[in-house]
C-alpha positions, -999 to +999 in steps of 0.1 A: -624-616+387-641-607+419-662-633+438-699-640+417-722-620+445-753-615+420-754-650+405-751-665+440-789-654+448-803-676+423-827-703+433-808-733+447-837-755+444-846-752+405-829-740+371-835-705+362-843-694+327-814-675+313-833-647+300-852-638+335-816-630+350-817-594+362-794-567+348-768-569+377-769-610+372-763-608+335-735-581+337-718-601+361-727-633+336-714-619+307-681-603+323-674-639+334-679-654+302-658-626+282-631-633+311-628-668+301-628-662+268-665-670+255-677-643+228-707-629+250-710-596+230-714-563+253-715-562+290-748-543+291-768-567+313-793-574+285-798-609+275-796-618+237-783-644+213-746-636+222-750-643+259-769-669+253-751-685+228-719-677+249-732-695+282-743-725+259-710-733+250-694-728+284-723-754+294-708-774+264-672-771+276-678-778+311-698-811+305-728-798+325-764-813+317-788-787+324-809-769+294-788-745+274-809-715+283-810-723+319-787-717+352-787-728+383-765-731+417-742-760+403-737-744+370-731-708+388-704-730+410-685-742+381-686-708+367-667-698+398-643-725+396-633-720+360-630-682+372-610-693+400-585-714+376-581-686+353-572-663+379-543-639+370-512-655+383-495-631+408-454-632+404-448-621+366-415-598+367-420-569+347-387-556+360-369-564+324-372-572+288-364-612+299-388-610+326-419-590+303-412-618+275-414-649+296-445-629+315-465-629+280-452-664+275-468-677+303-500-651+301-506-667+266-506-706+281-525-695+308-553-679+285-557-708+262-533-694+234-506-724+235-491-730+199-457-719+199-462-702+165-493-681+184-469-672+211-447-663+185-469-636+172-483-623+198-446-618+211-439-600+178-466-576+183-460-565+215-422-562+203-431-540+174-459-518+195-440-507+222-404-503+201-389-533+210-389-522+247-420-546+259-428-516+281-463-503+279-466-471+258-488-445+250-496-435+213-475-412+198-452-420+229-420-409+207-432-369+208-422-347+234-458-339+246-481-369+233-511-360+257-516-326+237-505-340+205-534-362+208-556-337+223-555-320+193-555-344+167-575-373+182-604-353+199-629-379+190-613-406+211-595-385+237-582-393+262-588-430+255-561-431+232-539-463+226-522-474+257-502-507+267-480-534+250-510-530+222-528-500+214-561-501+237-585-472+221-617-458+223-640-452+256-662-484+253-632-508+251-616-487+284-650-496+299-652-533+288-614-540+299-620-522+330-649-546+343-627-576+332-598-564+352-618-551+382-602-512+376-619-485+368-602-475+334-630-455+323-623-426+346-586-437+348-578-450+316-539-442+329-545-476+345-544-495+310-509-489+310-502-512+344-481-541+332-505-563+345-536-547+328-516-542+294-507-579+294-540-589+302-556-571+274-527-582+248-535-618+252-575-618+258-576-591+231-561-620+206-575-651+223-609-633+220-608-609+185-616-580+207-598-556+189-606-562+151-631-591+155-605-615+140-587-640+166-554-652+163-565-686+160-581-672+127-549-673+109-525-694+130-535-724+140-527-763+139-534-762+100-520-732+090-495-703+101-500-668+083-474-643+103-485-617+077-527-619+078-522-623+116-517-586+115-557-583+109-561-588+143-546-555+156-543-531+125-554-541+089-519-549+073-500-518+087-462-529+092-477-567+083-444-580+069-420-567+094-439-578+123-439-615+106-401-612+105-404-606+145-425-632+147-404-659+131-373-647+152-392-649+180-404-688+172-369-697+167-364-686+201-394-711+214 
């Protein structure tokens, strides 16, 4: 993520009430929190309960002593440090299936999806969604001319049809993830096929529940492993049993 610019303008002398931040500052704060996996809601520059609660959670996780509805230069510096620590690792190798599988493993760990069973399910999803190629694909990729087909049959969300290692759809999701990765996905949705972007979307969506409101930890955690119901994170129960078997296979190889 880019360096925090708007938030750096906060008065260094005393805490500032979160609700007094301007729209640009709130957008920067929301983007940063969501990038780090905190449920700050929409990136809309509006102060609300989700932004306030996500900030409070961040303060608690980073052991800050400031009031939970306030922000200052110290906490902005901590936010920047957290973003720097979580910065995208360069050097992922997407040139082969093995390289992409390893990239998914490493990105899961980087974003805080650390259980082998969780990583196995993320791998299984990418495995299934890309028809076992582990290459970013478009929705209806098996057709000779998927773009024309989707324009005719899915005009409600065209051209924001599914792309990536998992299907990113709808304009608001492209806009949201564009802000998170620093690319204009809204005007150039084809960029969602870039492996680096597709990888971030895949893992971040599982971690935060961005796709359906269900997080991978809802079904796979230290106390339970439900490879069937975990499909609710992506697409109801479509192919749930088939993907569960893929997850078992990937888990055996981890």
